[in-house]
N, C-alpha and C positions, 0 to 999 in steps of 0.2 A: 417188504417193509417191516423192520424189526422195531416194535413199539418201544421197548426200553431204551434203545439208542435214540429214538426220536424224542423221548421225554426226559432223558438224563444227559446223554452226551451232547445233543444238539443245543439245549438251553445253556449248558455250561460253556460251550464254545462261543455261543452268541454273547454270553456275559463277558468273556475275555475280549471279544471283538469290541463290544461297547465300551470296555474299560480303556481301550486305546484312543477312543474319540470322546472321552468324557468331558472335554472342554466345552463341547456343544450340548449343554445340559438339556435344553428343550428337545432337541432331536433324540437324544438318548432316552429321555423320559417317555416321549411319545412312542419310540420304537419298542422299548421294553413293555409298555402297556399293551400295545397292539399285538406283539408276539405272544404275550401271556393269554390274551383274549382268543387269539387264533388257536393256540394249543388247547385251551379249554374247550372251545367249540368243536375241534376235531375229535377229542376224546369222547365228547357227548354224541357226536354224529356218527362215529365209527360203528358199523354193524357188528352184531354178535358172531357172525360167520367168520370162517377162517380166510375168506377171500371175498372180494367184491370188484365190481367194474366201475370205472370212471370213464364214461364214454366208451371208446374202443379199447381202452387200456385195462389190463387185468392186474389187480393189486393183491398180492398174497400177504396176509397178516401173520406175523410170528410174535408170540408173546414172551419168548425167552431169549435172553442174550447171555452167552457164556463167555467169560473172560478170566484168564488166569485161574481156572477151576472154580470160579464163583459164578452163580447164576443170578440174573435179574429177571424176575417174572412179573409181567404186568397182565394179570388175568382179568376176566370180566368183573370179579368182585373187587379188584383194586382200582378200577377205572373211576368210580365215584370219588374216591379219595384224591386221585390226581386231578379230577375236575375241580373239586373244592379248593385244592392247593393253588392251582393256577388262576382260578377265577378270583379268589381272595387276594392273591398277590397283585393281580391287575388293578384291583380296587385301591390298594396301597400305593402302587406306582403312579396311578393317575393323579394323585394329589401331591406327589413328592416334590415337584417343581414349585408348587404354591407354598409348601412348607419349608422350602430351601433346605432339604434334607442332606444336601451335599452331592458333589459330583460322583462319588463312589456308590451312592445309595442304590441306584437301579442296576448298574453292572454287577456289583457284588451281590445284590439281592438275587439276580438271575443265577449266579453261581451257587448261592445257598439253596435256591429253589431246586436246582439239579441234584444237589447232595441230599436234600430232604426227600425228593422223589426216589433216590436210591435207598434211603432208609425204609421206605414203604415196600420196595420190590426186591431187596437183596435176600438171597438164600445162600448159606445159613444166615438166619436173622441176626446172629450175634455180631456180624460184621457191621451192622447198623451203628454200633457204638463208635466205630472209627469214623464213619461219615458224619455223625453228630459232632465229634471232636473237630473234624475239619471245618464244619459249618461254624462252630464257635470261633475258631481261629480267624476265619474270613470275616466274621461279624465285627471284629476289632476295627477293620477298615471303615465300617459304617459309624461306629461309636466314637472313634477318635478322629478329630480333624487334623489334617496335615499341618505341620508347623506348630502345633500346640501340645503341651505336655499331656501325657496319659493320666487320667484321673484315678483316684483311689477306687472308685466304684468299678471301673473297667478292670483294674488289676485284680480286685477281689473276685469279680465275675469270672475272669479267666482262670484264676487259681482254683476256685471251687469246682468249675466245670472240668478242669483238668484232673483234679483229685478224684472225681466221680468215675472217670473212665476206667482206671485199673480195677476198681472194685467190681464194675459190671463185667469186665472181661474175665476176671478170676471167677466170678459167680457162674458165668456161662461155662467155663471149663469144668467146674465142679459138677454142675447140673447135668452136663452131657454125660459124664461118667455115671451119675446117679440113674439117669434115664435108661442107660443100656446095661449097667452092671448091678444096679441095686446098691443100697447102702443102709446104714443104721440111722437111728434118729439123730445122733450127734452130727452126722454129716449134713443131714437136712437142715438142722438148726444153724449150722455154720454157713451153709449156702444162703439161707434166708437172711441171716445177719449181714453178710457181705452185700447181698442184693439191696437190702434196706438202706445200708450206708451209701451205696452208689447212687441210688435214686434220690436219697435225701440231699446229696450234693447237687445232683443235676436239676432237681425240681425245686430247689431252694426251700426245702422243708425246715421248719424251726429245729435247731438254732442256726442253720446254714443259710438263712434268708437275707442276711444283712446287705448283700450286694444289690438286691433288687431296688430298695429305696435309694441307695447310694447312686446306682446307675441312673435312675430317674432324675436325681438331683444334679448330677454332674454333666450328663450328656444331652444332646438334642432330644427334646421330648418325642418327636416323631420317630426318630431312629430307635430310641429306647423302647417305645411302645411296639414297634415292629418286631423287635427281638422278644419282647414279652409275649407276643402272640405266636410267632412262628416256632420258636425253640421248644416251649412246653408242649405244643401239639405233637411235634416230632418225638419228643422223649416219651410222651404218654403212649403213642402208638407203639414205640419200641418196648415199653413196659408191658403193654397188653400182649406183645409177642411172647413174653416169658410165660404168661398164663396160658396162652394158646399152645405153646410147645410142650410144657411139662405138666403131665396129668396130676402128679401129687400136689403141685402148687395150687392148681385151680380147684382141686377136690378138698383142700384143707379149709375148714370153716374159719380158722383163726386168721388166715391170710386176708379174707374179706373183712373180718372184724377189725383187724389192725388198720386196714386201708381206710375204713370208715372213720375210725377214731382219729387217725392222723389227719384226715381231711377236716373233721370237725374242729380239732385243735388249731389247725392252720387257718381255717375260716374265722374262728373266734379271735385269735391273736391278731390277724391282719385287720379285722374290723376295729378292734380296740386301738391299735396303733394309728389307723387311719383317722379315728375320731379326735386324736389329740395332736395331729401334725399341724405345723404352721408353714408348710411349703406345699404348693400345688403339685409339684412334680413327685414328691414323696407319697402324696395321697394316691396318685396314679400307680405308683409302684406297689403300694399295699392293695390296691384294687386288683392288680395282676396276681398277687399272692392269693387273694380271696378266690379268684377264679380257679387257680390251681387246686385249692382246697376243695372247692365244689366238684371239680373233676374227679378227685380222689374219692369223694363221697359217692359219686355216680358209679365208679368202678366197684366200690365196696358193696353197692346194692345189686350189682349185675351178677347174681348168683343163681344157678339152677335155671328154673323156668323163666325167671325174670331177667335173665342175662341179655336177651335181645332188646327188651323194653328199655332197660336203663343204659345199655350201651348206645341205644338210639338217642336217649336223652343226652348222653355225653357228647355225641356227634352233633346233635341238633343245636347244642349250645355254642357251637363254633361260629355260626353266622352272627348271632347277637353279640358274642364276644368280640369278633373281628370288627363288626360295625361300631360297637361301643368304644373300643380302644381307638379305632381310626378317627371317629368324630371327636372324641375327647382329646386325642393327641393333636389334631389339627387346630381345634379351638385353643388349646393350651399353648401351641406354638405361636399363634398370632398374638396372644396376650404376652408371651415371652418377648417377641420382637418389640412390642410397644413399651414394656416395662424394663427390659434388660435383665430381668431375673424373675423368679417365681415364688419368692418368699411372701408371706402375707403383707409384710411392710412395703414391699416393692409393688405389689399389684393392687394395693388398696385403692378403691374407686375406679379401677380400670374398666370395670364393666359398664360404666357410664360412657366410655369412649368407644368400647368395642362390645356393644350389647349382644350382637349375634354370636360372637366367639364365646362370650360368657355363657349365653344360653345353651350353646352347643356342648361345651364341656360339662355344664351342670346337668343337662338332660342325659348325656352319656353316663355320667356318674350315677344318676338315678336309675338308668336302665340296667346297669350292672348290679345295682342293689336288688332290682327285681320289682320296681314299682309298677302297678297296673297301667295298662295302655302303652307301655314301652316294650322294646324288643326283648329284654331279658325276662319279662314276667312269665310267659307261658312255661319255659323250661324250669324256672325257679319253682313255680307252683307244683309241677309234677315231681320234681326232686324232693321238695320238702314234704309233700304228701306221702311219697314212698318211704322217706326216712322216718316220719312220725309213726308209721305202722310198725316199725321195728324198734325204735327207741324214741320216746317222747322227749327225754332229756337231751339227746343228741340234736333233735330238730329245734328245740328251744335255743340251744347254744349256737347252732348254725344261724338261726334267725337273729340272735343277738349280734353275731359277727356282721351280718348284712345291715343291721341297724347302726352299727358303728361306722360303716362306710357311708350310710345315709347322713349321719351326723357330720362326718367330714365334708360331704357335699354341701350341706346346709351352711356350715361355717365358711366354706369357700365362697358360696353365693353371697353371704352377708358381707364378707370382706370386699368382694368385687363391686358390689353396688353401694358400698359405704360412701357417704358424701353429704354435702349440704345442698340446700335448694339453689344456692348461687352457682354450684358446680354445673348443673344442667346435664342434659343428655344429648349425645350426638353419635352418629354412626361414621366411624373412620375407616371401616373395612372397604376394600376395593370391590367393584362389581363382581370380579371373578371370585374373590373370597366369599362374598355374600352368596353367590350361586352354589359353591361347594358346601358351605356351612348349611345353607337352607335345604339343599338336597339331603345332606346327612341327617338333619333334624327330622325331615319328612320320612326318611327311611326308618328311623328309630320308631316312629309311630306306626308306620305301615307294618313292620315286622311284629309289633306288639298287638295290633288290631286284627291282622290276618295271618296268623302263624301257619295256617293250612296251605299257604302259598309256598312256603319254603321247607316245611317239615318233610314232605315226600322226597325232596332231593337227598336227604340224609338217611332215608329208611333202609337202604341196602348197605350202608357203610359197615354195620356190624358183621356182615357176611365175610368181610376180610379175614375174620378170625373163625375158621371153620370149627375148631374144637370148643370154642367158648359159646357159640350159638347152637342150641339144640335143634 
């Protein structure tokens, strides 16, 4: 049993198979969810040994798959990442039918899942850039509805992601020569500049961030939020591969300093823009940008002896982020169905007709801000505490960015519940919608009140990067 084939090739082929029967959306959604849950369970259940017995059958485990001279290695340290990837995707697939995310959502999502598993396992790691580019191209099938014109946000998203890939590949070529042959300071700086430009395009760093709110405004909220979650995680893991591979990069103090500063600026600007928006979808987009900024801050703090602690914070934030974006996107989608749009003018008073959806998107917003009792609070507290020990100004600016997102959430809540006494309150959500929204709200509180239940799952994820963790 070759594990990389089982977790890369198999899901990709299943995604193509589901694409051929996508007219039966309920069957496809159920099948995709169950398959992801089974694959997640298997990667958790598999023993650490090289072989095991299933009744009378002997099963040999191989963690390396070689094809066309490239290796895909799924070692013990990579398994938690694969577990989180498949388990999180199953959560998103489970509500896809309710959100009417489209016939292509689950089949294409399965294919993207296979490509992102390849990003984690491919060696040499630079080939991950090509798999990310292919995942971006596939995501267009989720973001654009058949028979409808492609929006400006989708075009800009595709343009910026495509521009980032050549910078990354050129950086890898330069750094490979540096690692083996040595180079002067000018070559190092050139490589660092190219790498910074590449990841600025890929991670929507200011001023290349405009596609994120545009995408959230133009596209289906659930599909856009799925991309906001999946793609930055894959790109972040790829970026950490650079630090893990090249000693001069991880040993340079300025690398971590610049990472922290960029993260602080990104968090601050995203919060400011979120505070003044008049469109619920765009606020979601700026929340996704704020999450990327906080991830960069966590990487910037993961230096020396603290590397495992703050890389652990980076990975521990994935569950609250995925839960927050999922609940937010589902509530936003239901409001969108009711109003026909997401501008403040269109959704005014809709919270009185869909109170559970309004509560879900508001609480998810507050969770991503980091309010106490909600899912995002534990990791936000650890991150801000660590940042304040290095730079009080940076921590204040980061807190100001979170406050901006909080203002955006309060303004959204005020618009949603606006009305007169004659308007009244009523719940128009269906029983299934109430169930999903209710479970999502409860999960936000459970993750915030009992973080010790989920934090151990992410404890070993930093071990993926052997040279970063002492």
